[in-house]
FIPA-202918 format. One record per residue: x, z, y of N, C-alpha, C, CB in turn; residue in one letter. Coordinates in steps of 0.1 Angstrom, whole numbers, padded with zeros to 4 digits, always signed. Each point is the difference from the previous one (the first is absolute). Glycine has a CB too. Layout:
XZYXZYXZYXZYa/...
END
This chain:
+0408+0065+0881-0001+0015-0002+0005+0005+0015+0006+0001-0028m/-0013+0003+0036+0004+0008+0012+0000+0014-0001-0009-0017+0012s/+0005+0024-0023+0000+0013-0002+0010+0003-0012-0024+0002+0009s/+0029+0011-0011+0008+0001-0012-0009+0001-0011+0018+0011+0012p/-0011-0012-0024-0010+0001-0013+0001+0012-0004+0002-0022-0007i/-0012+0027+0002-0005+0015-0005-0003-0004-0013-0012+0012+0021i/+0019-0004-0029-0003+0000-0015-0007+0015-0003+0022-0018-0007i/-0033+0016+0001-0009+0008-0002-0007+0001-0015-0001-0002+0024r/-0006+0013-0028-0008-0001-0013-0012-0009+0005+0007+0024-0011p/-0015-0030+0004-0011-0007-0001-0011+0012+0003+0011-0021-0017v/-0020+0017+0023-0013+0009+0003-0012-0008-0004+0011+0014+0021t/-0020-0009-0023-0014-0004-0004-0005-0013+0011-0005+0027-0009l/+0007-0021+0020-0004-0011+0011+0010-0015+0001-0008+0023+0014q/+0016-0021-0022+0009-0013+0001-0004-0013-0010+0021+0018+0007d/-0029-0015-0016-0007-0008-0009-0001-0016+0007-0013+0022-0009h/+0006-0023+0018-0003-0014+0008+0014-0005+0001-0022+0005+0015e/+0032+0000-0009+0011-0005+0002+0011+0001-0010-0008+0003+0020q/+0005+0004-0029+0009+0000-0014-0005-0010-0009+0006+0023+0001w/-0017-0028-0001-0005-0010-0010+0005-0012+0002-0020+0011-0002l/+0022-0017+0014+0005-0012-0001+0016-0001-0002-0021-0007+0012p/+0029+0018-0010+0014-0002-0004+0000+0001-0017+0010+0012+0025l/-0020-0003-0029-0001+0000-0015+0000-0013-0005-0013+0021+0000w/+0001-0030+0007-0002-0012-0005+0011-0008+0002-0023+0003+0003d/+0030-0002+0007+0011-0009+0003+0012+0000-0010-0006+0005+0024g/+0010+0009-0027+0007+0005-0008-0003-0008-0015+0001+0021+0016y/-0013-0019-0021-0005-0007-0013-0002-0015+0002-0014+0021-0007n/+0012-0026+0017+0001-0017+0002+0016-0005-0003-0022+0000+0021a/+0030+0009-0014+0016-0003+0000+0003-0001-0014+0007+0012+0020f/-0013-0003-0030+0005-0001-0012-0009-0008-0009+0012+0022+0004y/-0019-0029-0001-0010-0010-0007-0012+0005-0004+0017-0012-0008g/-0023+0025+0011-0012+0007-0002-0010-0003+0010+0013+0017-0010r/-0017-0030+0010-0010-0001+0010-0010-0011-0005+0016+0008+0021s/-0028-0012-0013-0006-0010-0008-0005+0003-0013+0013-0012+0011g/-0012+0002-0022-0004+0002-0014+0007+0013-0006-0003-0027-0004p/+0016+0028+0008+0006+0013-0007+0001+0010+0010+0012-0013-0017t/-0020+0017+0025+0000+0012+0009-0005+0010-0008-0002-0011+0022a/+0010+0025-0018-0005+0010-0006-0014+0005+0002+0023+0004+0002l/-0028+0001-0014-0015+0003+0000+0000+0012+0012-0006-0006-0028a/-0006+0006+0036-0004+0008+0008+0000+0013-0001-0010-0016+0004s/+0008+0021-0018+0000+0014-0008+0013+0003+0003-0017-0004-0019e/+0029-0005+0016+0012+0007+0000+0005+0002+0015+0005-0010-0025i/-0009+0002+0035+0004+0004+0014-0009+0013+0004+0007-0026+0007t/-0017+0029-0011-0009+0012+0003+0008+0010-0008-0025-0011+0004a/+0029+0012-0016+0005+0009-0006+0015+0004+0006-0015-0006-0019m/+0022-0005+0023+0016+0002+0007-0002+0007+0012+0011-0021-0007t/-0024+0017+0015-0001+0007+0014-0005+0014-0005-0006-0021+0017w/-0003+0024-0026-0003+0012-0001+0010+0012-0005-0020-0013-0003s/+0031+0007-0005+0010+0008-0004+0010+0007+0010-0003-0016-0018r/+0003+0008+0029+0010+0006+0010-0007+0012+0005+0011-0023+0007f/-0024+0028-0009-0007+0010+0005-0003+0013-0008-0008-0019+0012f/+0011+0016-0024-0002+0008-0011+0012+0008-0004-0016-0015-0008d/+0015+0029+0010+0012+0006-0001+0004+0003-0013-0005+0007+0020a/-0001-0014-0033+0004+0001-0010+0006-0011-0005-0014+0014-0001y/+0017-0024+0009+0006-0013-0003+0013-0002+0006-0020-0008-0001e/+0031+0005-0004+0011-0001+0004+0005-0012+0008+0001+0014-0019p/-0012-0021+0025+0002-0012+0007-0003+0003+0014-0005-0014-0020v/+0013+0007+0029+0001+0004+0014+0002-0014+0008+0011+0025-0005h/-0015-0025+0015+0001-0011+0011+0005+0004+0013-0018-0009-0011a/+0025+0000+0015+0006+0003+0013-0004-0014+0009+0022+0017-0010l/-0024-0015+0023-0003-0012+0009+0011-0001+0011-0026+0001-0005v/+0026-0014+0009+0009+0001+0015-0010-0007+0009+0026-0003-0009a/-0025+0011+0021-0009-0002+0011+0007-0003+0012-0014+0014-0010e/+0008-0026+0018+0009-0002+0012-0013-0005+0011+0027-0008-0014s/-0026+0012+0023-0012-0002+0013-0013+0002-0006+0013-0019+0012d/-0014+0031-0022-0014+0003-0004-0004-0007-0012-0005+0006+0022g/+0014-0016-0027-0005-0009-0012+0011+0003-0012-0012-0021+0017r/+0004+0020-0028+0009-0001-0012+0007-0014+0000-0015+0017-0013l/+0029-0016+0008+0008-0009+0001+0009-0001-0016-0001+0004+0030v/-0002+0006-0034+0007-0001-0015-0006+0013-0011+0025-0011+0013g/-0022+0010-0025-0005+0009-0008+0009+0002-0013-0023-0007+0009l/+0025+0018-0015+0010+0004-0011-0010+0010-0008+0025-0003+0013v/-0023-0002-0025-0008+0011-0010+0011+0003-0009-0025-0009-0001h/+0025+0023-0004+0010+0006-0008-0006+0009-0008+0016-0002+0016y/-0012+0005-0028-0003+0013-0009+0011+0006-0005-0020-0008-0007l/+0016+0021+0001+0011+0006-0007-0005+0000-0015+0009+0015+0020y/+0002-0014-0028-0002+0001-0015+0012+0008-0008-0012-0025+0002h/+0008+0029-0012+0011+0007-0009+0009-0010-0006-0015+0020-0006r/+0025-0013+0001+0011-0008-0007+0006+0006-0012+0005-0008+0022s/+0001+0003-0030+0003+0008-0011+0018+0003+0004-0022-0014-0021t/+0026+0010+0033+0014+0002+0002+0002+0008+0012+0006-0021-0011t/-0016+0027+0018-0002+0010+0010-0009+0009+0000+0008-0013+0009a/-0006+0025-0004-0009+0010+0001-0008-0004+0014+0016+0018-0014i/-0012-0023+0025-0008-0004+0011-0007-0012-0001+0015+0011+0012a/-0024-0014-0005-0007-0012-0002+0008-0013+0005-0022+0015+0001p/+0018-0026-0006+0007-0013+0006-0011-0002+0011+0013-0012-0022n/-0010+0002+0031-0010-0005+0009+0003-0015-0002-0002+0021+0018c/-0010-0029-0020+0000-0013+0000-0008-0005+0011+0004+0000-0023y/+0003-0010+0032-0006-0007+0009-0006-0012-0004+0014+0010+0015l/-0028-0007-0015-0006-0013-0008-0001-0014+0009-0015+0018-0015q/+0008-0013+0026-0004-0011+0007+0005+0001+0017-0022-0002-0018d/+0026-0010+0021+0007+0000+0015-0005-0012+0007+0023+0011-0008l/-0031-0012+0021-0002-0010+0004-0001+0000+0016-0009-0004-0022f/+0013-0004+0031-0003+0001+0014-0006-0013+0006+0020+0015+0002t/-0026-0014+0007-0004-0014+0005+0011-0010+0005-0019+0012+0006n/+0014-0023-0010+0012-0010+0003+0007-0001+0012-0011-0010-0013e/+0001+0013+0024+0004+0002+0015+0014+0010+0004-0027-0003+0001a/+0024+0014-0009+0012+0009+0001+0011+0002-0012-0018+0012+0014v/+0020-0023-0018+0009-0001-0013+0013-0002+0008-0017-0012-0020r/+0028+0019+0015+0014-0001+0006+0002+0007+0012+0002-0020-0010g/-0012+0031+0013-0001+0010+0012+0003+0014-0006-0019-0013+0013k/+0023+0015-0025+0001+0012-0003-0014+0009-0004+0020-0004+0016g/-0030-0003-0019-0011+0008-0007-0001+0003-0012-0009-0008+0014v/+0014-0002-0023+0004+0002-0015+0011+0011-0001-0006-0025-0006g/+0016+0024+0012+0012+0010-0002-0007+0015+0004+0022-0019+0007r/-0030+0020+0004-0006+0011+0005-0011+0006-0011+0006-0010+0025a/-0011+0002-0031-0010+0005-0012+0007+0004-0011-0016-0015+0005l/+0027+0009-0010+0010+0004-0010+0006+0012+0002+0005-0021-0003i/-0001+0024+0016+0006+0013+0005-0010+0011-0001+0014-0012+0014e/-0026+0009-0012-0012+0012+0002-0001+0003-0015-0016-0010+0023g/+0014+0000-0032+0001+0004-0015+0012+0008-0003-0012-0020-0006v/+0025+0015+0010+0011+0011-0004-0003+0015+0005+0017-0019+0002y/-0021+0020+0012-0003+0010+0005-0007+0013-0009+0000-0019+0018i/-0011+0011-0023-0013+0007-0007+0007+0004-0013-0023-0015+0010r/+0028+0006-0016+0005+0001-0014+0011+0011-0001-0005-0024-0004a/+0014+0024+0014+0010+0013+0002-0007+0013+0000+0014-0013+0014q/-0024+0013-0004-0008+0012+0000-0009+0004-0012+0000-0004+0023a/+0000-0005-0031-0009+0003-0012+0009+0004-0012-0018-0017+0007a/+0031+0015-0004+0010+0005-0010+0005-0011-0009-0011+0022+0000g/+0008-0035+0003+0002-0011-0006+0014-0003+0000-0022-0008+0005s/+0027+0003-0017+0015-0003+0001+0003-0017+0003+0004+0022-0016g/-0015-0028+0015+0002-0014-0001-0012-0006+0006+0014+0002-0021r/-0013-0013+0028-0011-0009+0002+0004-0012-0003-0009+0012+0017v/+0000-0021-0022+0003-0010-0007-0012-0013+0001+0015+0019-0014y/-0013-0031+0013-0011-0010+0002+0007-0012-0009-0009+0007+0027w/+0000-0018-0025+0004-0014-0005-0006-0009+0007+0003+0005-0021q/+0003-0019+0024-0006-0010+0006+0003-0010-0009+0001+0007+0022t/-0011-0020-0019+0003-0012-0005+0013-0006+0001-0021-0003+0003h/+0025-0005-0012+0015-0006+0001+0002-0009+0013+0002-0001-0027e/-0017-0007+0030+0001-0008+0010-0002+0007+0013-0007-0017-0014t/+0007+0028+0017-0003+0008+0012+0014+0000+0009-0021+0015-0013n/+0026-0025+0014+0015+0000+0005-0002+0009+0015+0008-0026-0012h/-0017+0025+0020+0000+0005+0012-0002+0016-0003-0010-0023+0012t/+0003+0028-0019-0002+0015-0001+0013+0004-0004-0024+0001-0006a/+0030-0010-0004+0012+0005-0007+0012+0003+0010-0008-0013-0021m/+0007+0007+0033+0011+0001+0010-0001+0014+0002+0000-0024+0012k/-0011+0029-0008-0001+0014+0004-0002+0009-0010-0008-0007+0019l/+0005+0006-0031+0004+0008-0011+0014+0004-0002-0019-0011-0009y/+0027-0001+0011+0014+0001-0003+0007+0011+0011-0001-0027-0010d/-0006+0028+0018+0005+0008+0012-0004+0015-0003-0002-0020+0017k/-0010+0022-0020-0008+0013-0003+0001+0006-0012-0015-0007+0013v/+0021-0001-0024+0002+0006-0014+0008-0008-0004-0019+0009-0006g/+0020-0007-0011+0010-0006-0006-0006-0006-0013+0017+0016+0011e/-0013-0027-0014-0005-0005-0013+0003+0005-0012+0000-0017+0010r/-0009+0022-0018+0004+0007-0014+0004-0007-0010-0013+0014+0005s/+0012-0028-0006+0005-0006-0012-0008-0003-0012+0017+0009+0008g/-0030-0001-0004-0010-0002-0014-0010-0009+0004+0002+0024-0009f/-0007-0030-0002-0009-0012+0000-0015+0006-0004+0020-0018-0008i/-0030+0013+0014-0012+0006-0004-0007-0009-0013-0003+0010+0027v/-0002-0003-0035-0008-0008-0011-0014+0005+0001+0020-0004-0016y/-0029-0004+0013-0015+0004+0000-0006-0008-0011-0002+0006+0025r/-0010+0000-0028-0010-0007-0008-0016+0004+0006+0019-0001-0023k/-0024-0010+0025-0014+0002+0009-0010-0002-0014+0006-0012+0029l/-0017+0022-0027-0012-0001-0008-0013-0003+0008+0011+0016-0015f/
END
């Protein structure tokens, strides 16, 4: 990266560069090939970023005119607070820029927007085997101690 990292909201014109990042993120978590997300899910995810009635948002990291990372986040209500919570759902950077501050800049971009929206908390989860990311997460957040349970249908 020869130019600074610019963190900005995604635009409709970013789709061609956003899609390979999204595909890379999903491949990292095993959602590729026969287990790939349906194209309808990707299309809906993309459209939600531009729907004023959706609480889903996206930021991208740009360097030298190319997108090198993405972060998706959403706001939701809580039974324990009046202000919305901010859930950082997806974070991904190109392998070539990992360790160069792009992930941290994307997370901090979410922090800025969550504070501006009146949110009192940003939180996220990662897989227990994602040790590289956890090194960063331990610097920019704190472990909550909660364990996630789920049931898929």
